[in-house]
C-alpha positions in Angstrom: 30.5 -19.2 2.5 28.8 -20.6 -0.5 28.5 -17.5 -3.1 24.9 -17.6 -4.2 24.1 -15.8 -7.3 21.6 -12.7 -7.3 18.0 -14.7 -7.2 14.3 -12.4 -7.3 12.1 -14.8 -5.3 13.6 -17.6 -6.3 14.4 -16.1 -9.9 17.9 -16.7 -10.2 20.3 -14.6 -12.4 23.9 -15.6 -13.6 26.0 -12.4 -12.5 25.0 -9.5 -10.2 26.6 -6.3 -11.8 25.5 -3.2 -9.9 24.0 -3.2 -5.9 23.4 0.6 -4.6 21.2 0.9 -1.6 20.0 4.4 -0.8 18.9 5.8 2.0 17.0 9.1 2.8 15.1 10.8 5.3 13.1 14.0 5.7 13.5 16.9 8.6 10.6 18.9 8.3 11.2 22.5 9.2 9.0 25.0 10.7 9.3 28.6 11.0 8.5 30.4 14.6 8.5 33.8 15.2 11.8 34.8 15.9 12.7 34.7 12.0 14.6 31.2 12.6 12.7 27.1 11.3 12.8 24.5 14.0 13.1 20.9 13.3 12.1 18.5 15.8 11.6 15.2 14.2 13.4 13.2 11.4 11.4 10.7 9.5 12.4 8.2 7.6 11.5 7.3 4.2 12.2 3.6 3.1 15.1 2.4 1.8 15.5 1.9 -1.8 18.0 -0.7 -4.1 19.5 -0.7 -7.4 20.1 -3.5 -8.8 21.6 -5.0 -12.3 21.5 -8.0 -13.0 23.2 -10.8 -16.1 21.7 -13.2 -17.7 22.3 -16.0 -20.3 21.9 -18.6 -22.3 25.5 -20.3 -22.1 26.8 -19.2 -17.7 30.2 -20.1 -16.7 29.6 -20.6 -13.2 26.2 -22.0 -12.3 24.5 -24.4 -14.3 24.1 -24.9 -18.0 20.6 -23.8 -19.5 19.0 -24.0 -22.5 18.6 -21.6 -25.5 14.7 -19.7 -24.5 16.3 -19.2 -20.6 16.4 -15.9 -21.2 13.2 -15.2 -22.7 11.9 -17.4 -19.8 13.4 -15.1 -17.2 12.3 -12.0 -18.8 8.9 -13.3 -18.9 8.6 -14.5 -15.3 10.5 -10.7 -14.2 7.8 -9.2 -16.0 5.2 -11.0 -15.0 6.3 -10.1 -11.1 6.6 -6.3 -12.1 2.4 -6.7 -13.3 1.8 -8.6 -10.2 2.9 -5.9 -7.9 3.3 -8.1 -5.1 6.1 -8.0 -3.0 9.6 -9.7 -3.6 12.5 -10.9 -1.8 15.6 -10.6 -3.2 18.9 -12.6 -2.4 22.1 -10.8 -3.5 25.8 -12.8 -2.3 26.3 -10.5 1.1 22.0 -9.6 1.9 18.7 -10.7 1.4 15.9 -7.4 1.2 12.6 -8.9 2.1 9.2 -6.8 1.2 10.7 -5.4 -1.5 8.2 -3.9 -4.2 9.8 -3.4 -8.1 9.4 0.3 -8.7 11.5 0.0 -12.6 12.1 -2.7 -14.2 14.5 -2.2 -17.7 14.8 -4.7 -20.0 17.2 -3.8 -23.0 17.4 -5.5 -25.6 20.7 -5.7 -27.6 20.9 -7.1 -31.1 25.2 -7.3 -31.1 24.2 -9.9 -28.3 21.0 -11.6 -28.9 21.9 -14.3 -25.9 22.1 -12.8 -22.7 20.9 -9.3 -21.0 21.8 -6.8 -18.5 18.4 -6.4 -16.7 18.4 -3.3 -14.4 15.9 -3.2 -11.5 14.8 -0.4 -9.0 12.7 -1.1 -5.9 11.8 0.3 -2.3 10.9 -1.6 0.8 7.4 -1.2 2.0 7.0 -1.9 5.3 4.0 -4.0 6.1 1.7 -2.9 9.0 -0.8 -4.9 10.7 -4.6 -3.3 12.1 -5.3 -3.7 15.8 -8.3 -2.5 17.9 -8.8 -1.5 21.3 -12.1 -2.2 23.9 -13.6 1.7 24.4 -14.2 2.5 28.3 -18.0 3.1 28.2 -17.8 5.9 30.4 -16.4 7.8 26.9 -19.3 6.9 25.1 -21.9 9.3 27.3 -22.5 12.6 26.1 -22.1 15.9 28.0 -21.7 16.5 31.7 -25.2 14.2 32.9 -23.4 11.4 31.2 -26.5 10.5 29.4 -26.3 8.2 26.3 -25.1 10.4 23.6 -27.9 8.5 21.1 -27.4 6.7 18.5 -26.2 5.9 14.4 -29.6 5.0 12.1 -29.0 3.3 8.6 -32.2 4.2 7.3 -33.1 6.9 4.2 -33.0 10.2 5.9 -37.0 11.2 6.2 -38.6 7.5 6.6 -39.4 6.5 9.8 -39.0 3.4 11.8 -39.8 2.0 14.7 -43.1 0.8 16.6 -44.3 4.4 16.1 -44.6 4.3 12.1 -47.8 4.9 10.6 -49.4 5.6 14.2 -50.9 9.2 14.9 -49.5 11.7 17.2 -50.6 13.6 20.3 -53.9 16.2 17.6 -54.9 13.0 16.0 -53.6 13.1 12.7 -51.3 10.4 10.8 -47.6 11.0 11.7 -47.7 11.3 7.4 -50.1 14.4 7.8 -48.3 16.0 10.7 -44.8 16.2 8.6 -46.3 17.4 5.5 -45.5 21.1 5.0 -47.6 24.1 6.0 -48.9 24.9 2.0 -49.5 21.1 1.4 -52.1 21.0 4.6 -53.7 24.1 3.1 -54.5 22.6 -0.1 -55.8 19.0 1.7 
């Protein structure tokens, strides 16, 4: 098997100095009347990954690069972080997909200007898709009679719409007159 360097979305590092996976879960406790706590579920949280990658302008093992490589790669990593896109991390033994960069630490050391040890914290993102279903007509009926449960409109509250707007009610008054307040009708 050919040894692969650390890469994040195709951005290659010269060495992987540290890799640490963290798995955690939550076990909720519920108090019961007898004074004890019970648990009935284990909620698994997303995996977290801590890595430290080494970058240099003068690598020993991989391809040779120019003098501005370190700064160019740092700029690419900062762009990935600010874009909030999911990344793929490839180490010598594992491939991690759908990872979000939670933190990116880029130390600058005056004694060594041609290399950087970049620390990153990543968290796995579970990607889901929406699903829809058809509800049978028997569920959209209201009450015991099975009569229609009504409809919903999107017009303004108090506005009238449809064929009866502006018409007259049974008393011979226009709709607007029959809906007016008693005080308004007395003054008019």
